[in-house]
C-alpha positions as CSV (number, residue, x, y, z in Angstrom):
1,F,5.4,-11.3,-13.8
2,K,2.6,-13.2,-12.9
3,G,1.7,-12.8,-9.4
4,G,2.2,-14.1,-6.4
5,V,5.8,-12.2,-3.9
6,V,8.3,-10.1,-5.9
7,N,11.8,-9.8,-3.9
8,E,13.9,-7.8,-6.1
9,P,14.6,-4.1,-6.6
10,I,11.9,-1.6,-7.4
11,E,13.2,0.1,-10.4
12,L,12.9,-4.0,-11.8
13,V,9.8,-4.0,-11.5
14,T,7.9,-2.5,-14.5
15,S,4.3,-3.0,-14.0
16,L,2.4,-4.7,-10.7
17,D,-0.7,-6.1,-12.9
18,P,-2.0,-8.2,-12.1
19,V,-1.5,-8.1,-8.4
20,S,-4.4,-6.1,-6.3
21,H,-2.8,-5.9,-3.2
22,V,1.2,-4.7,-2.7
23,Y,2.7,-4.8,0.6
24,S,5.9,-2.8,1.2
25,F,8.6,-2.4,4.7
26,W,10.1,0.4,4.6
27,E,11.9,1.6,7.4
28,G,14.9,2.5,5.7
29,V,13.9,2.7,2.4
30,P,14.8,5.7,0.2
31,V,12.5,7.8,-1.4
32,V,13.3,7.8,-4.8
33,A,12.4,3.6,-4.3
34,R,9.4,5.1,-2.9
35,A,8.6,6.7,-5.5
36,G,9.0,4.6,-7.9
37,L,6.6,1.8,-6.4
38,G,4.4,4.9,-6.3
39,K,4.4,5.2,-10.4
40,L,4.6,1.5,-10.4
41,F,0.8,1.5,-7.9
42,R,-0.3,4.8,-10.1
43,E,-0.7,3.2,-13.1
44,S,-1.6,0.5,-12.2
45,T,-4.7,-0.9,-14.2
46,T,-4.7,-4.4,-11.1
47,A,-3.3,-2.5,-7.8
48,R,-5.9,-1.6,-5.3
49,A,-5.1,-1.7,-1.9
50,I,-1.0,-1.5,0.1
51,C,-0.1,-1.8,3.3
52,V,2.9,-0.2,4.2
53,V,5.3,-0.8,7.4
54,Q,7.0,1.8,8.4
55,R,7.9,3.7,12.2
56,A,4.5,6.2,12.6
57,M,3.8,9.2,9.7
58,R,4.5,12.2,11.4
59,C,1.7,13.9,9.2
60,A,-1.3,15.1,9.0
61,S,-3.2,13.2,6.3
62,P,-1.0,9.8,6.1
63,A,-3.4,9.4,2.1
64,E,-2.3,13.6,1.0
65,F,1.4,12.7,1.1
66,M,1.4,9.3,0.1
67,S,-0.1,11.0,-3.0
68,G,2.5,14.1,-2.8
69,E,5.3,13.3,-2.0
70,Y,5.7,9.8,-3.5
71,G,3.3,10.2,-6.1
72,F,0.7,7.5,-5.7
73,G,-2.3,9.0,-7.1
74,P,-5.4,9.6,-4.8
75,L,-5.7,7.6,-1.7
76,R,-7.7,6.9,1.3
77,L,-6.6,5.6,4.3
78,L,-8.8,2.6,5.2
79,E,-6.7,1.7,8.8
80,T,-3.8,2.1,10.8
81,R,-2.5,-0.6,13.2
82,K,0.5,-0.6,15.3
83,V,1.9,-4.1,14.6
84,T,5.1,-5.8,16.1
85,M,8.7,-7.4,15.0
86,S,8.6,-11.2,15.3
87,G,12.3,-11.7,17.1
88,S,13.1,-8.0,18.2
89,G,9.5,-6.6,19.3
90,R,10.2,-3.8,17.8
91,S,7.3,-1.5,17.1
92,F,6.1,-0.4,13.9
93,Q,2.5,1.4,12.5
94,A,1.1,-0.1,9.2
95,Y,-0.8,2.0,7.3
96,V,-3.6,0.9,4.8
97,F,-4.4,2.9,1.9
98,V,-7.2,2.2,-1.0
99,K,-6.9,3.7,-4.3
100,D,-9.6,7.3,-4.5
101,A,-12.0,6.3,-7.5
102,S,-13.6,9.1,-5.6
103,R,-10.6,11.5,-5.7
104,E,-9.7,10.7,-9.6
105,S,-13.6,11.2,-10.7
106,G,-14.4,13.9,-8.4
107,K,-17.1,12.4,-7.0
108,R,-17.0,11.5,-3.0
109,K,-18.5,8.3,-3.5
110,Q,-17.3,5.0,-0.7
111,D,-15.7,2.4,-2.2
112,T,-17.7,0.0,0.2
113,S,-15.9,-3.1,-2.6
114,I,-12.8,-2.7,-1.2
115,Q,-13.4,-1.9,1.9
116,Q,-15.1,-5.4,3.0
117,S,-13.0,-7.3,1.1
118,F,-10.0,-6.4,2.4
119,K,-11.4,-6.6,5.3
120,A,-12.3,-10.2,5.4
121,K,-8.3,-10.9,3.7
122,R,-7.5,-9.5,6.7
123,R,-9.5,-11.8,9.1
124,R,-8.5,-14.8,6.6
125,W,-4.8,-14.0,5.7
126,G,-3.0,-11.4,8.9
127,A,-2.6,-7.5,8.5
128,C,-1.6,-8.4,4.9
129,P,-2.9,-10.4,2.1
130,E,-1.1,-12.7,0.3
131,H,-1.3,-11.6,-3.2
132,A,1.1,-8.6,-2.5
133,V,4.1,-7.2,-3.9
134,K,6.9,-7.2,-1.1
135,L,9.6,-5.0,-2.0
């Protein structure tokens, strides 16, 4: 895999490396596939951020839910944004998470470089960066 966009079942993806940002519209995606992506994201040495689009997550902490239920590892919710599908006009929420290195190491430290990188890319390319895995 050399980066770019992958459009295939998650079961056929063996690694997310060298991708740095991941995108998934997963309304209707089975829990097992979400967990499969979670495992790949957690094990990736290069994936730093993920944007998932779905109807609202009805839980106290979306980051803890993603970490616990789907196995993404420690995450921090960077941003939530309302998005609308072109054509149908249906509304969804985009959740942008970054790996939380401070929880992995036990230290509480802001990773501002990831935050700044994401914001710069979002300004240039929209809600999710171009170097994404689309599932």
